[in-house]
C-alpha positions as semicolon CSV with decimal commas, in nm:
position;residue;x (nm);y (nm);z (nm)
1;M;4,653;-2,693;16,161
2;S;4,518;-2,500;15,861
3;I;4,146;-2,453;15,799
4;T;4,026;-2,434;15,442
5;R;3,770;-2,178;15,333
6;R;3,533;-2,463;15,246
7;G;3,582;-2,621;15,586
8;L;3,525;-2,291;15,757
9;G;3,202;-2,240;15,562
10;L;3,074;-2,585;15,652
11;G;3,162;-2,524;16,015
12;L;2,974;-2,196;16,022
13;L;2,677;-2,359;15,852
14;G;2,676;-2,639;16,107
15;A;2,696;-2,391;16,393
16;S;2,412;-2,193;16,241
17;V;2,190;-2,501;16,210
18;A;2,273;-2,607;16,565
19;A;2,200;-2,261;16,698
20;T;1,876;-2,239;16,504
21;G;1,768;-2,583;16,621
22;G;1,858;-2,493;16,977
23;F;1,657;-2,171;16,955
24;L;1,357;-2,354;16,814
25;Y;1,383;-2,611;17,095
26;L;1,414;-2,349;17,368
27;R;1,145;-2,132;17,218
28;D;0,901;-2,418;17,268
29;T;0,995;-2,471;17,634
30;P;0,787;-2,304;17,910
31;L;1,087;-2,099;18,027
32;L;1,112;-1,897;17,706
33;R;0,766;-1,883;17,558
34;D;0,509;-1,640;17,693
35;P;0,292;-1,804;17,962
36;V;-0,055;-1,911;17,852
37;A;-0,301;-1,668;18,012
38;L;-0,600;-1,851;18,158
39;S;-0,909;-1,700;18,318
40;G;-1,135;-1,880;18,563
41;F;-1,302;-1,891;18,903
42;V;-1,160;-2,020;19,232
43;G;-1,281;-2,057;19,587
44;G;-1,172;-1,779;19,824
45;E;-0,976;-2,018;20,045
46;K;-0,719;-2,055;19,764
47;K;-0,666;-1,681;19,705
48;A;-0,353;-1,657;19,918
49;F;-0,200;-1,964;19,753
50;L;-0,252;-1,821;19,404
51;A;-0,124;-1,478;19,513
52;N;0,193;-1,628;19,660
53;P;0,495;-1,510;19,452
54;R;0,637;-1,863;19,473
55;T;0,317;-2,000;19,321
56;I;0,313;-1,735;19,047
57;D;0,675;-1,810;18,955
58;A;0,622;-2,186;18,956
59;L;0,316;-2,154;18,734
60;A;0,506;-1,923;18,498
61;S;0,785;-2,180;18,476
62;A;0,520;-2,437;18,383
63;G;0,389;-2,200;18,116
64;F;0,080;-2,050;18,279
65;A;-0,041;-1,712;18,406
66;L;-0,377;-1,717;18,584
67;N;-0,648;-1,456;18,610
68;A;-0,830;-1,626;18,897
69;R;-1,145;-1,452;19,014
70;Q;-1,306;-1,543;19,344
71;A;-1,646;-1,710;19,348
72;G;-1,831;-1,950;19,573
73;S;-1,788;-2,313;19,475
74;V;-2,161;-2,370;19,436
75;E;-2,205;-2,049;19,239
76;M;-1,925;-2,116;18,992
77;V;-2,082;-2,441;18,870
78;R;-2,445;-2,323;18,877
79;A;-2,474;-1,946;18,832
80;P;-2,554;-1,843;18,472
81;D;-2,398;-1,497;18,518
82;L;-2,062;-1,657;18,601
83;L;-2,070;-1,935;18,342
84;S;-2,172;-1,686;18,071
85;Q;-1,829;-1,522;18,115
86;H;-1,678;-1,833;17,949
87;P;-1,420;-1,930;18,212
88;E;-1,143;-2,162;18,095
89;F;-1,116;-2,339;18,429
90;L;-1,307;-2,373;18,754
91;W;-1,146;-2,460;19,086
92;P;-1,416;-2,536;19,341
93;S;-1,364;-2,702;19,678
94;S;-1,562;-3,023;19,651
95;S;-1,557;-3,319;19,414
96;V;-1,938;-3,314;19,420
97;M;-1,916;-2,987;19,225
98;V;-1,779;-3,175;18,923
99;E;-2,096;-3,386;18,911
100;I;-2,316;-3,080;18,967
101;A;-2,132;-2,896;18,688
102;R;-2,198;-3,181;18,446
103;E;-2,565;-3,194;18,548
104;N;-2,577;-2,819;18,478
105;K;-2,449;-2,885;18,123
106;V;-2,104;-2,735;18,188
107;A;-1,865;-2,871;17,924
108;V;-1,613;-3,041;18,154
109;R;-1,309;-3,164;17,961
110;R;-1,098;-3,293;18,250
111;S;-1,107;-3,282;18,628
112;Q;-0,869;-3,396;18,897
113;V;-0,835;-3,336;19,270
114;V;-0,533;-3,112;19,327
115;L;-0,559;-3,027;19,698
116;N;-0,741;-3,155;20,006
117;S;-0,844;-2,999;20,335
118;P;-1,077;-3,158;20,590
119;I;-1,372;-2,968;20,732
120;V;-1,305;-2,865;21,093
121;V;-1,490;-2,661;21,354
122;Y;-1,296;-2,359;21,475
123;S;-1,339;-2,270;21,840
124;W;-1,128;-2,138;22,127
125;S;-0,918;-2,315;22,388
126;N;-1,133;-2,202;22,683
127;I;-1,451;-2,322;22,509
128;A;-1,289;-2,652;22,409
129;D;-1,181;-2,707;22,770
130;G;-1,540;-2,658;22,889
131;L;-1,679;-2,890;22,622
132;A;-1,420;-3,150;22,724
133;K;-1,571;-3,158;23,073
134;A;-1,909;-3,227;22,912
135;G;-1,761;-3,514;22,708
136;L;-1,795;-3,337;22,374
137;V;-1,426;-3,272;22,307
138;T;-1,147;-3,527;22,354
139;L;-0,770;-3,496;22,328
140;D;-0,614;-3,786;22,141
141;A;-0,272;-3,930;22,223
142;A;-0,099;-3,674;22,000
143;G;-0,285;-3,378;22,152
144;H;-0,530;-3,321;21,866
145;R;-0,886;-3,228;21,963
146;T;-1,164;-3,452;21,835
147;F;-1,523;-3,330;21,848
148;E;-1,843;-3,526;21,915
149;L;-2,032;-3,328;21,653
150;P;-2,343;-3,554;21,647
151;K;-2,396;-3,500;22,022
152;F;-2,337;-3,127;21,986
153;L;-2,590;-3,099;21,702
154;R;-2,848;-3,277;21,913
155;A;-2,774;-3,036;22,197
156;V;-2,830;-2,738;21,965
157;L;-3,155;-2,886;21,836
158;S;-3,265;-2,940;22,198
159;D;-3,201;-2,573;22,284
160;R;-2,927;-2,656;22,535
161;T;-2,738;-2,356;22,672
162;W;-2,363;-2,309;22,674
163;A;-2,372;-2,330;23,052
164;E;-2,532;-2,674;23,028
165;L;-2,246;-2,782;22,800
166;G;-1,972;-2,674;23,039
167;V;-1,911;-2,319;22,910
168;P;-2,092;-2,087;23,158
169;E;-1,903;-1,776;23,043
170;L;-2,090;-1,778;22,709
171;F;-2,436;-1,625;22,687
172;G;-2,746;-1,806;22,573
173;K;-2,802;-2,120;22,370
174;A;-2,527;-2,324;22,208
175;R;-2,471;-2,239;21,843
176;I;-2,246;-2,301;21,547
177;V;-2,218;-2,104;21,223
178;S;-2,108;-2,192;20,871
179;T;-2,114;-2,014;20,538
180;D;-2,422;-2,011;20,314
181;P;-2,441;-2,365;20,166
182;N;-2,599;-2,228;19,847
183;R;-2,302;-1,998;19,789
184;S;-1,992;-2,134;19,959
185;N;-1,841;-2,480;19,969
186;S;-1,757;-2,504;20,340
187;G;-2,127;-2,448;20,419
188;F;-2,219;-2,693;20,143
189;M;-1,985;-2,958;20,287
190;F;-2,110;-2,896;20,640
191;A;-2,471;-2,938;20,525
192;G;-2,381;-3,275;20,375
193;L;-2,196;-3,379;20,690
194;V;-2,489;-3,275;20,912
195;A;-2,734;-3,470;20,693
196;N;-2,511;-3,778;20,721
197;L;-2,480;-3,752;21,098
198;L;-2,851;-3,701;21,158
199;A;-2,937;-3,985;20,917
200;G;-2,688;-4,220;21,085
201;D;-2,518;-4,297;20,751
202;V;-2,457;-4,133;20,416
203;A;-2,779;-3,945;20,340
204;T;-2,971;-4,074;20,040
205;T;-3,285;-3,973;19,855
206;A;-3,467;-4,226;20,074
207;T;-3,331;-4,105;20,410
208;L;-3,304;-3,730;20,350
209;P;-3,679;-3,654;20,400
210;A;-3,658;-3,781;20,759
211;V;-3,379;-3,540;20,857
212;E;-3,396;-3,239;20,625
213;A;-3,625;-3,043;20,860
214;E;-3,364;-3,076;21,135
215;V;-3,085;-2,974;20,897
216;E;-3,293;-2,670;20,800
217;S;-3,349;-2,587;21,168
218;L;-2,976;-2,597;21,243
219;F;-2,895;-2,362;20,954
220;R;-3,182;-2,128;21,037
221;R;-3,051;-2,089;21,392
222;M;-2,719;-1,962;21,255
223;G;-2,867;-1,629;21,148
224;Y;-2,660;-1,442;20,891
225;K;-2,429;-1,668;20,693
226;S;-2,126;-1,537;20,507
227;H;-2,085;-1,610;20,137
228;S;-1,712;-1,677;20,173
229;S;-1,513;-1,925;20,384
230;G;-1,228;-1,676;20,402
231;S;-1,455;-1,398;20,525
232;L;-1,609;-1,621;20,792
233;F;-1,264;-1,721;20,918
234;D;-1,159;-1,356;20,936
235;D;-1,478;-1,273;21,127
236;Y;-1,415;-1,562;21,365
237;L;-1,067;-1,435;21,449
238;A;-1,179;-1,073;21,482
239;G;-1,497;-1,148;21,681
240;G;-1,340;-1,375;21,940
241;P;-1,509;-1,638;22,159
242;G;-1,816;-1,428;22,242
243;A;-1,917;-1,347;21,885
244;F;-1,797;-1,667;21,716
245;P;-1,769;-1,952;21,966
246;M;-1,782;-2,207;21,681
247;A;-1,728;-2,155;21,309
248;V;-1,702;-2,414;21,034
249;G;-1,398;-2,392;20,809
250;Y;-1,109;-2,570;20,643
251;E;-0,814;-2,715;20,831
252;N;-0,567;-2,521;20,619
253;Q;-0,705;-2,179;20,719
254;L;-0,555;-2,175;21,068
255;I;-0,230;-2,328;20,941
256;E;-0,203;-2,059;20,675
257;W;-0,273;-1,788;20,935
258;I;-0,001;-1,922;21,164
259;L;0,253;-1,949;20,883
260;A;0,181;-1,594;20,766
261;D;0,307;-1,448;21,098
262;P;0,462;-1,700;21,342
263;E;0,541;-1,427;21,597
264;R;0,177;-1,321;21,605
265;W;0,078;-1,683;21,666
266;R;0,320;-1,719;21,955
267;R;0,166;-1,412;22,118
268;V;-0,188;-1,539;22,066
269;A;-0,107;-1,894;22,174
270;G;-0,003;-1,767;22,516
271;G;-0,341;-1,605;22,586
272;S;-0,644;-1,730;22,777
273;A;-0,842;-1,794;22,456
274;T;-0,641;-1,942;22,169
275;P;-0,790;-2,039;21,831
276;V;-0,822;-2,417;21,807
277;A;-0,938;-2,661;21,541
278;L;-1,182;-2,931;21,651
279;Y;-1,187;-3,239;21,427
280;P;-1,540;-3,382;21,396
281;V;-1,561;-3,760;21,411
282;P;-1,635;-3,831;21,136
283;T;-1,559;-3,536;20,914
284;V;-1,562;-3,490;20,537
285;Y;-1,274;-3,404;20,308
286;S;-1,304;-3,089;20,104
287;A;-1,131;-3,200;19,786
288;H;-1,030;-2,921;19,548
289;P;-1,068;-3,047;19,189
290;L;-0,934;-2,841;18,902
291;I;-1,195;-2,847;18,624
292;S;-1,060;-2,781;18,276
293;L;-1,312;-2,630;18,032
294;T;-1,077;-2,561;17,739
295;A;-0,786;-2,743;17,576
296;A;-0,550;-2,466;17,690
297;A;-0,637;-2,537;18,052
298;D;-0,578;-2,913;18,038
299;G;-0,210;-2,879;18,123
300;L;-0,289;-2,672;18,432
301;I;-0,379;-2,995;18,613
302;E;-0,030;-3,137;18,564
303;A;0,126;-2,807;18,669
304;L;-0,069;-2,784;18,994
305;T;-0,001;-3,146;19,087
306;S;0,373;-3,106;19,031
307;E;0,604;-3,164;19,326
308;T;0,701;-2,795;19,333
309;L;0,349;-2,657;19,360
310;Q;0,235;-2,930;19,598
311;E;0,523;-2,838;19,830
312;I;0,427;-2,469;19,820
313;A;0,062;-2,554;19,889
314;W;0,154;-2,747;20,204
315;A;0,455;-2,553;20,334
316;D;0,304;-2,205;20,290
317;H;-0,072;-2,267;20,306
318;G;-0,141;-2,595;20,485
319;F;-0,319;-2,772;20,199
320;R;-0,288;-3,149;20,200
321;G;-0,216;-3,330;19,874
322;P;-0,456;-3,531;19,656
323;L;-0,427;-3,837;19,884
324;G;-0,517;-3,639;20,196
325;T;-0,185;-3,672;20,377
326;S;0,005;-3,378;20,521
327;G;0,329;-3,267;20,356
328;I;0,671;-3,391;20,450
329;G;0,820;-3,183;20,729
330;G;0,652;-2,867;20,843
331;H;0,677;-2,558;21,057
332;P;0,735;-2,637;21,426
333;D;0,438;-2,420;21,529
334;I;0,194;-2,639;21,336
335;A;0,354;-2,982;21,371
336;A;0,164;-3,050;21,693
337;L;-0,165;-2,910;21,563
338;V;-0,221;-3,120;21,252
339;P;-0,281;-3,497;21,244
340;E;-0,066;-3,661;20,979
341;R;-0,371;-3,842;20,850
342;L;-0,741;-3,867;20,930
343;D;-0,915;-4,202;20,928
344;A;-1,272;-4,108;21,031
345;I;-1,385;-3,968;20,695
346;A;-1,743;-3,987;20,568
347;P;-1,831;-3,965;20,198
348;M;-2,051;-3,680;20,086
349;P;-2,407;-3,754;19,973
350;E;-2,448;-3,779;19,597
351;A;-2,524;-3,471;19,392
352;A;-2,899;-3,532;19,364
353;V;-2,930;-3,546;19,743
354;M;-2,727;-3,230;19,792
355;L;-2,923;-3,039;19,528
356;S;-3,248;-3,135;19,700
357;L;-3,105;-3,025;20,035
358;L;-2,983;-2,695;19,888
359;D;-3,332;-2,622;19,757
360;R;-3,475;-2,684;20,105
361;L;-3,216;-2,459;20,270
362;A;-3,263;-2,184;20,012
363;A;-3,635;-2,179;20,080
C-alpha cells in the first residue's frame, strides 16, 4: 500500500497532537508533576508513620511531600509561637482540638478524622497479675486485659500502697503517670477520661467543679510529666516495672514497637515482666483529625484516607481507621493482643470544660 506525502503529513500531525495531549494529561497527574510541598505540625506518635518509606512513597504518588514538625497536640492549636509560623496543616490527636483551634481563631478550612487509637494504660505482666488478684484487672474471653480504672483512681486518691493492691514487690503508694495535659494529647485525653470517671458521666461545666480538685490531685501526684507521648513510652520501656509501673499511652505504640522488631518482642515476651496494655472500661478514643489550613492542603485528607495509606498505618504502625476498627489481617504477634473493636467508649467533655480543666491543671 502506498502512502502519499499528504497522508504522511496528516499522520505525523495526528501523532504529534496525540503525543502532546498525552503529555499534557500525564503532566497533570500526581505521578509526573512535582509533589506539593506542605509544612505543618504533627503529634509525636505519628512520627514513625510519616518517616516510613512506604508512607513517603504513597504520599508522593498522591502528589504530596510533607515537612511535618513535631509538636504537642494542645500546643499546635493554641501556642502563638507555633501558629505564627503559618503552618498549612495541623495533625493533632484529638477531635476536641478542632473545636479548640476554632475557638482560638485558627482559620480551619477542612478537618476529618484520619486515624484512631484508644487510650490505654501500659503496665507489666507481673503487675497486671497482682492487680488481677485484687479485682482491678480482668482477662476477657479473648485474653485481652480490661482495667477497672475508676477503682484504681480511687485507690490512688486514698493513698493505697502497691502491696495493698496485690503487688508487694513495688515500693510505696500506687501511682500512674501521663504526659503533661497542657502540652501533649495523651495527657489531655487522660485528664478528660479521669474527669468523666470521677463525675460518673461525661463531665460538664456543671459537674466539673465537684471533681476538678481530685483530678488536680491525681496529676500532681505524678511528679514530672513528659511533653511527648512518644518520649513517655520510651521511658516506660527503658525504666521497667519499678520506675514506670503504669503509663498512659496510645494502643498503637506497643503494636508499632512489636512490628519494628518481632524478634526483640519474642525475647521480651518470654521474660518475667512483659509490657502489657490494659484497656480501661470505659476508655476514650484518640481520634487523629487532619486540619487543613490552606487550599493546597485540602487534598491531603483524601490522600491519607486512601486505602493504601490506611493499610500502611495499620499494618506497620497499629493505627485503627476512622471508624475505630482494626485493619484486616495482621501480624501474628499482635493478633492476640488487640481487640478487633472496643465497645466501652466514653465521649470527651466539650472544649469549654477541657479548657477550664487545663487552666486548673496548669496552675
